[in-house]
N, C-alpha and C positions, 0 to 999 in steps of 0.2 A: 457424590459432590462435596459433602463435608470432609470426608477422608482427603480429598484434593486440597480442600482449602487449609486444613489442617497442615499439610507438608508443604504448600507453595504459597502461602498467603503474603508473605513478605516479597518473595519475587513478583506475584500480581499486583500487589499494591504499589511496588516501586515500577513497573511497567505503566500503570495506569497513570502515575505521576509523570513519568517521562513523556507519555502520549500528549498530556495536556501542555507541557512545555513546547514539544515538537507542534502539536497543533496550533498554538498562540502564535509561535514565531513565523509560521508560514502565513497565518492570516494578517498579523500585524505589519509585517514588511510590505505585503501588497498594498496596506493602507498608507503606511508611513512613506513609502517610495511615491505614493500620487502625491502626499503633501509635500514632500522634499522637491517635486517637479522632476523626477526621472522620467524618461521616456518608456513607452511601452516596450521598444526593443530593449532597452537597458534593464527593465525588470524582468524581461523575459530571459536573459542572459543569467541575471542573479537568480531566478528560480530554477533554471536548468542545471547549476551549478550543485544544488543538493544532490540531484541523482548523480551526477558526475561523480562525486565524493562518495557515494552510496554505492556505486557499482565497484569502485577501487576497494572500499572498506569490506564488501562482502568476499572478495577474492583474497584479501591480506589478513583479515581477522583471525582465520583458523591458524595461521601461522604464529600470530602474535600469542595467542592463546596457548599454543603447544610449547613454546619458549619462555614465558612468565606466568603463565595460569589465568584462571577466570578472575580471580579476586582483582590482581594488578592491573589486569585491562579495564574491567569494570572502574575502576577507581581512576585510572590515567584519562580514560575517555569521557567519564563523567564529568571531571574537572574542567576537561577542554571544551565541553558543550557549555558548561555554566559560563565559563570565561568569555566564550565568543557572544553568548546572549547577552552579556553586559556591554561588549565592545559597539554592537551595533549602532546605538545612538551616539555613541562618541566621535566615529567616524563615517557620517553619511555621504559616502562615496559609492557609485555603483561598483568599483574595482574593488572596493574593501569589502562590501557585502557580498561579493562573488567568491572572494577568498574566504570569508566567513563561513559560506553556504557549502562549500567544497569541504571545509574541515567539519564542519556539523553533519553533514551527510555521511562523511567517511565513519565519525565517532558514532553516529546512531547506528549505522550498519553494523559496526563492531559490538555495540551493546545488544543489538538483536541477535546476532549470531551466539553471543555469550549466554544471553538469557534463555534464548530457546534451547540450546543443548543443554543448558541446565535444567529447565523443566522437562525436557524429554527424559533426560537420565534419572528425575526424580519419579517419573509415574511409573505405575505398574502397567502390565497388560491390562488390567480390570478398568484403570483409571485413566488410561492414555486419550481416549476419545473425549471425556469430561474435561480433562487438563487443556488440551487444545481449545475447546469450545469456551471455556472461561477465558482463556489466554486471550483468543479473538474478541471476546465480549469486552475485557477491561480495556483493550487497545481504542475500540470505537466510542466506549463510556469516555475515555480520556480526551480524546480527539473533539467530541460533541460538547463537553464540559468545557473545553478551552474558548469554543466560541461565545458560551456564556461569561465569560472572565472578560472578554474583550470590551464590554460595555462600563466596566468599574472605574475606567480611568481614560485620560485623553490620550490618544495614540501620537500626538505630538510631542508629548513629555517623556519621562525616563520609566516611570512606574511600570507601565505594561511591559517593558524590557525587564525589569527587575523580577517580576512575578514569575515567568519560566524560569530563569535563572534559579530562583530560590527553590522553586518545586523539583527542578531537575536534581540540584544539590540534595535536597530532603530525599528524593526517590532511591538514592544509594544506600541511605542509612539503613533502613529495614532489610535490605537484601545483604549488605555487607556484615551486619550483624546477627544475621540469621545463624542458627545452628546446624542448618542444612549442610551437607556434606559436599565439598568440591568435586564434582564428576570428573572422572577420565575424559579426555577430548580425543575423538578422532573423526576424520572425514573420509569420504568415498571419492574415489578419483573420478571425475565427470566424463561424461560420453563427451564425443566431439560434437561441434553444431551441426556438423555434416551427418552424422549419425542420426542426430535427434530428428533432422530435417527430413531423410530418409524415412524414418520411422512415422513420423508424423507432421506432414506440411502444413496441414490445419491447424496443429498446435502451436507450430512455431509463427507462422504469419499472425495467428490470432493474439500470440504473446507480444508481439512486436506492437500491433496496432493497440493492444489494450494498455500496455505500458504508456503509450501517447496519451490516450483518454485519461488514465489514472493521473498522469501528471499534469494534465489541463485543469483536474479537479483538485490536487492537492497544491499545486504550485501556483496557479493561475486564477483561481476563482475569486479571490480577493481582489487580485489586479483588474480582472474583468467588474467586479463592483465598485472599484474605486472609479474605472474609466465611465461607467454606467452612471454613476452620480449617486449611487445608494448610499445611506447613511451607515454609519459604524454597526448600529444594531440591525438593520436590513443585511449588510454584509455578513455578520455573524449567522444570522438565521440562515442566509442563502446557502453559506458553507457547510452548516449543520446538517441542513437538508439531504445532502448527496450521503452523507455517512448514517443519518437515522434510516433513510430508505434502504442503504445497502444492508444494515442489520435485520431489519424486518423481511426481506426478500431473501436472505441467504438460504434459509432452510426450506421453505417452499419449493424454491428452484432447485436446491439440492435434492429433496424427494423426488421432483418431476425426472431428474437427470438419472436416478438409478432405476427408472420404469420406461424409458423410450430411447431412442436412437439420438445420442447426446448431439450430434449434427444439427438436426432439426431444431432442438432446444437452443443451441447457440447460436443459428440463424434468426431465431424468433426474439433471441433476448437482445441481440445484436440491432435487428430491426426496432425494437423499442427503444434502445439508446438513440439510435439514428432519429426517430420520430421525436425523441424529448430534445434533440438538438434543434430541429426543425422548429419546435414550438418555442423554444428560448429566441431564437433567432427572429422568427417573425412576429413574437406576441412578447417579447422580453420586457418592452416597456411598462406592461403591467405587472407589478411586483406578485400577484397571486399566480399569474401564468408563468413567471420567472422561477417561483418556488416549484411549481408542477413541472417545469423542465429539470430543475436539479433533481427532485424526486424520481422522475423517470431515467435520467442518466445514471444517478447514483445507486438507484435499485437493481438496475440492470447491469450495469458495465463493471460493478466490482465483483459480484458474483460469477461474472464471467470468466474472471481470472482463475476460480476454483473450477469453473466448468472444462477449461481448455487443460487443466491439469490433470483431471479426471479421465478427461478423454485421451490425452496422450498416454496415461497409464494403461488404458485398454488394450494397447498394442505393445507393452512393454513386458519383459518377465519380471518377476517380482525382485530377482535380484538386480535388475537394470534400473529402478525405479529411483532409488536414492542417487545413482550415477547420473540420471537425467535432470535430477532437480537443479544442479547448479547450473547446466546450461539454458534452461528454461528461464530462470531467474536472471540470468545474462542477458537473453534475449530481450525479457521484459524491461530490462534497466536501458537497453539502447534504444527502445521506443521511448522510454522516460525522458531521456536526456534530451532527444529530438523535440519531444512534445512542446515544452513551454518556447522553445525558439520558433516552432513553427505557430503556433498560437500568438505569439508576440508578432510575428510578421503579418499575418492575417488581421490580425486587430489594428496594427499601423495602418493596413492598405485600406480596410474598409469600416472600420470602427469597432465598437465592443461587439457588434453581431458576428465578427470573425472568430471569436470565441467558440460559439455554438455551431457555425458554419465547418469549423474543423472538426470537431466532434461527429457529426452527422456524416461528413465526408469518410471519414474514418470507418465508421460502424456501418454505413451503407456498402463501403468495400468489404468489409467483413462478411456481411449477407451474402453478397456476390461469390466471393470465395467458397463460403462452407455449402452453398448449393453446386458449385462447381464441383467440390471434392465428393459430394454424394454421387456424381455420376462416375467417379473415378475408383471405388472399391465399394464393396458391401458394407454395411455397419456390422459390428460384432452383436451377437444376440445379448438380450439383458442378463443372462445366466453366465456369460463369458466377462462382462464387465466389473471393473473395481468399483468401491463404494466412492460416493462423492464425501469430501471434507470441507470445511470453509476454510479458506486461507485469505488472509489480508494480502493487495498487491503491496503493501510495505514490507512484507516479512523478509528474511533472508532466506537462503538455500537450508537452512537449519530447520525453519518451520515447514517448507516443503516436503523435506525429508520425513518429520515428524508426522505430517498429514498423511503422508505415504504409507508409513507404518501402520497408522490406525485404520487406513482404508484397506489395508491388507488383512488384517486383524478380523475386521467387521465382516469381510468376504468370506474369510476361514470359518468364521462363526455360524453366517449363515449357511454355509455348505454342509458343516456338520450338523446344524439343526433340521 
């Protein structure tokens, strides 16, 4: 662990600060939009715009890096993020915020591609798993810390927009001044979506549904809180509960997934997420039950992303895993773009409870489809499966490829042992 930190501390510190800024802007816009009188539909378009930009960024960033290099891409995208964060409170119009969210989504995606390829390149075979774990940990720490900062100032003013802008600007200082060498950059030609769907129907359908649920958490949780009449402190606690639960649940679920039919675990985890949606919809008027709903949803749906990747890998040759990464992230991104729009429509139709109803519908559909797939083909034996590695739903295809390399190495080590 110390070896990883000594070689990648600047990158990890920078990524944590970036996640603080990203986590703040998502929550802050949801609260400020309600204060400005934006409708639920308008806010759903604003929040969906981030995932549209993110999807395009994950496709275009590799070409940008190949043309001008990691350092210039980092600096350019970081400057753009900082500028947009400052501009939000100066033009408080839904269309302006939507454009800003597209730009920020694009820039964050490019930053993630750059950072994750850099981290992968700097890690050795012996430290790769620890590096990935630390990277995921600092991401979650950053998002959770962001919620605590939200109570330091009035969301109707400028200060809370200045803070993430400053943090994002500071995040690039340790990275760009680090003595770590700039890595060579290469990407794998992806498998087509049709090929991936044929290989793992459950993996593809699951990724689409999971993308919709993750976008509801990351993009619309604060909008829900504002519509439900929660205070700023309560909204921050509510949003943080999703991510704290995700960190706690990742490794126990990963341990289970390497020891049983992953389809059964996917169905069980999806059922817990759906039940969390029911709790939030039926008992969300009580804040403690609302937190319970957030814990159930966050603690089960976030690890579900990694479970689906691991399950899909079980049916892929090692040489094809990296090629499938881009397609899986793309499918997840399509679900993420649609997620806020669907949540906004349902909240506009039936009130704040539509937020949790949407989550419940998607996850119960996942349960049904997972059970159906169990009847279509036999599960691989535990000895034939790849190792589970935690991956954040907000990661780029680079992180998914990174995790797959670690899973392959872990499986090979186990076989040799």
